[in-house]
N, C-alpha and C positions, 0 to 999 in steps of 0.2 A: 421368243416363244416361252410360254410358262414352263417352269422346271417341274417335270412330272415325277422326278425322284425325290423332291422335297416332301417330308412327312406333312400330311394335312392336319390342321388343328381343328378340324370339324368333320362330321360324319357324312361322307359323300355316297351318292346312290350307287355308284359302280361297286363299291365295297359291299353295300347292302345286297345287291343282286348276287354277287359271288357267294356271300354267306348264306343267302336264302336258296339259291338254285344251283350252286356248285360250279358256276361258270359265268362268263359274260352274257348279258342279256341286252338286246337292242330293241328300242321302240320303233314301230313301223307306223308312220302317219297314215290315217284314213280320213277321207273327206266324205261327208254325207250331204245330200241335197236339202239343206235346212237353213234356218236363220236363228235370230234371237228375239226374245219377247220385247226388248227395248228398241227393236228395229221395226217391228210390224204393228206397234201401237198397243200391245198387251200391257207392257210395263213402261213404255216410252217410245219415242220416235228418234230416228237419227243414229241410234247406237251410241256406244261410248265415244267420247270426243276424241280419243286417241286411236280408235280402231278404224282401219281402212275397209274398203268394200269387200276385200277378199278375206277379212278377218286376220287370223294369225297364221294361216296355213301357207306360208311361202314355199314350202317344199312338198306340198301335197300333190298327189295325182288328181286329175279332174274328178269332180263329184259325180259325173254321169257314169263313171266306171263302177262296176260292182265292187263290193268289199273284197271279194275273193281275187278279182283281177288286180286291184291295187296292192293287196298283200303279196301276190305272186311276183309282180314287177319289183316291189321293194325288196323282197327276199332275194330275188335274182341279182340285184345290185349290191345289197348290203352283206348278204351271206358270204360270197367269195371274197369280197374286199376285206372283211374283218374276221373271216373264218368263224362266223356266227352260226349257231345251231338253235338257239332259243330266242324267242321274241315276245314282245308285248304289242299287239295291235293297239294303236293310240287314236281313238276317235277325237281328233284335235280341234277342228275348226268350229267356231260359233258355239251353240248350246246343244249338246248331243243328247240331252234328255227332253228337248223341246220337240217332241214327236208324239203322235198317237201311240197308244200302248202296243198295238199289234205291230206297227212299223218298228218301234223301238226294239221289241223282242226279236224280230226278224234280223235287224241289222246287228244286234249284239251276238246273236247265235252265229251269224256268218263269220264273225271274227274268231270263233273258237276253233281254229285250225290246229292240227296236230303239233305244229312247231311252237305254238303259243303256250306260255306258262301262265298267262293271265290276259285280261283286257283292261285298258285304261280309258276312261270316259271323261272328257273335259266338258264342264257345264257351268251353270250359274247357281247361286244359292236359292233363288226363287224358282228353280226348275227341279227341285228335289221333292219328291212325294213318296209316301210309303208304297204306292202301287208300282212305281218304277223300281224301287229297291226290292220289292217282292220278286219281280221278274229277274233281277240280277242274282238274287239268292238262289232261285231255281236254276239259273244258268251255272252258277258256281257248283251247285250240287250235281247237276247232270253231266257237265263237261269237265269238272275238276279243274277249274281255272280260277286263279286269284282275281279279285275285283279291286281295281284302283280307280277312285273317283277324284278328279281334279277340279277344284272350285276356284274360280276367279274372284278374288276379294280386292286386291290391289292396295287398299289402305283401310285402317280402322277409324279414320277421321270422317265423321258423318258429313261435315261441310264439304270435304273434298269428294266424297262419294257422290254428293249431289252436283258438285261443280263438273265432274267428269261424266255425268249422266249415266251412272251405273244402273239406275233403275231399281236398285234394291238397297236395303239398309243393313246395318251390322246385326240387328236382331235376326233377320232372315238367314244370314250366314251362320250364326250360332245355332239356330234351329236346324239348318241343313247338316251341320257337323254332328250334332247330337243324334239326329235320326240315322245318319250313315253309320256312326259308331255302334249303334244298337244292333246293326246287322253284322258287325265285325269286318266291314270293308276297310280298306286302306284309304285314308284321306290326305290329299295333297292340296296345299293352298298356294295360289299365285299372288305374289306381292311386288309392287313397284315402290322402291324406297326413296325415289327422288322426284315424286310428283311436286310441282312448283308450290302447292299450297300446304305441304306437309313440312314438319320440322323434325329434328332429331328425336324429340319427345314422342311424336307419332310413330316413328320407326321403332323405338324401344317398346312402346305400348303394344305395337303389333306383335312383336316377338313374345311379349308376356301373355297376350290374349291367346295366341296360337298354342303356347305351352300349356296354359291353364285348360284349354279345351282338349288337349291331348291329340292334336293332329299328328299324322305319321310322317309326312314329308312336306317340304317347302320348296318353292321355286321362285327365286328372285331374279329380277332383271331391271336394268335402267330404262327410263322412259324413252321410247322411240317417237320421233315426230314424223308420222306417216303423211305422205303427200295427200292433198285433197281431203283432209279431215278438218273438223272444226279446230282441233288442237293446232294444226299447221297454220290455220288462219290467225289464231291468237299469237302464235310464235312469230309469224312474219310481221304482225302489227306491233310486236314488242310488248304484248300485254303481260308477259311473264319472262323471267330468266331462269336458266337451269343452273344448278350447282355444278361445281367443277368435278372432274374425275376423282381428285383427291378427297373432296368432301363426300362423294358417293362411297368411296372406299371406307371412310370413317363411319358412315351410316351402316354399311354392311357389317363392319367389324362389331359395332355396338349391337346390331341385331343378332348376330351370331353369338355374342357373349351372353346375351340375355335369353337366348333360345335354349330350351331344355336339351340336354346332351343326347337324349334318345331319339330326337327328331332327325330324320334324314334330309339332307340338302341335295336337291336335284341339280341345282346350279346357283351360282352367285352373280352371274352376269350372262346376258343372252346375246343373240345375234339376229340381225335383220339386214336384208340386202340394201345396199346404198342407193340403188336405183329407185327404190320405193320410198325412201325417207329423206327428210331435210336434215335430220340429226340422228346419229346412231353412235353411241359409245364414244363421244368426243372425237370422232374421226380417227380412232385408234383400234387396233385389233382387240378382240375380246380378251385375249390372253394377257395383254398388257394391263387391262383393268383388273383381271384376276391376280396378276402379280402385285399390283398396288395393294390389294386386299391381303394377300399372303404376307407381303412385306410388313404391313402394319401389325398384323397378328404376331409375327416374329419379333418385331421391335418391342411390343408390349409383353411378350412372353404370355400371350393370352390364348384362350381356346374356347370352343363352343361350350356354353353353359356355365362358365366360371363366374358369371354374375346372375345366374338363375337361382336366387336365394329368396324368392318371394312367395313360393307355394307352400301349402301345408302349414298354415298358421305361423307366419314369421314372428308375430308379436308374442307368442307364448313359448317360443323356443327356449327361453331362459329357464322355464319350469320343467323342461323335458331333457335338454342336453346335459 
C-alpha cells in the first residue's frame, strides 16, 4: 500500500479541497441518459477506440435514476464511511454538455443540493459553447456553487487523436479551455500518457501546453484495454505493445516536472475493474504504480514544476533577470 505519510512532491486535489473548503470533499458520480457526438454520428461513429459501451462510469448508479436519487444513495454510502459532509456531484459518464439547453439546465440545477460545494461536469472539447457556459454562470450565481468542467483530451499528438477516434482536434480543445476560462470556471484535463503511438516528447509537450493554457487541474491515468472495444481487438491481434509500468512512471514523472506548480493533480494513476478489461495497470494495484512514481521523484529529488522554465519569454530572460 502506498505510504500516505510520505510528503508529496506535487500538488494533490485533496489538499486543494481542504484549503478551499476547510475540510475533505468527496465527488459523487452522477450518470445521465445521454451519449457522445462521436458515437451518434455528429463527430464520428463507434466512439473512442478505448471506450466501452458504458463509458467510464463503472461506479455509477443507473442513468434512469433521477439526479437527486443518485446523490442521496451515494451520500448515504460515502457520508458515514468517510465522515464526509461536503460533496461535489460529478456528472461523469459520456459528454454531459451534449444535451438540449433546457435539459442541460434542469440536470445541472438538480445537482445543486445543500451539501454540494460545487458541481463537476465531464465533457468533450467540441461540446463547449457559450450558451452552455451562460447557463452554468447563472447556476453559479443563483446557487452559489463552484463550477468544475472536466475535458477529455488524452493526448496532444494529432495523429494519435485521429488513431483513437477522438473526433476532435487540439484546436477545439484550446478553444474550449479559453472559453471556459473567460467565465472563471475551473478546468480539468484528462490525459493518458501511455497511448501506444505517443512518445515521451508527446507527454512532455502535453504538460507544457496545459501549463501555457493555464488549466486548473489534471487527471492522469494509464490506458485500460476495455473488453469488446476496437482497442481490445488491436491488442489481441498484437497491433501494438504497451510500455512497462516503470516506463509509465518515467513518463508521469516527466509530465509532473514540466507541469506548472500551481496546477492541481487529481490523480496520477486510475482504476478500472478487472472483469471489464484485458489490461489494467500491469495487473498490479494502483497504489503500486503510484509508489513507482513517488520513488522516482524521490530518487531524482524532483518535484512538480522544477522543469517548468519555458513560459513568459524564456529567450529574453537574460535581459531581465
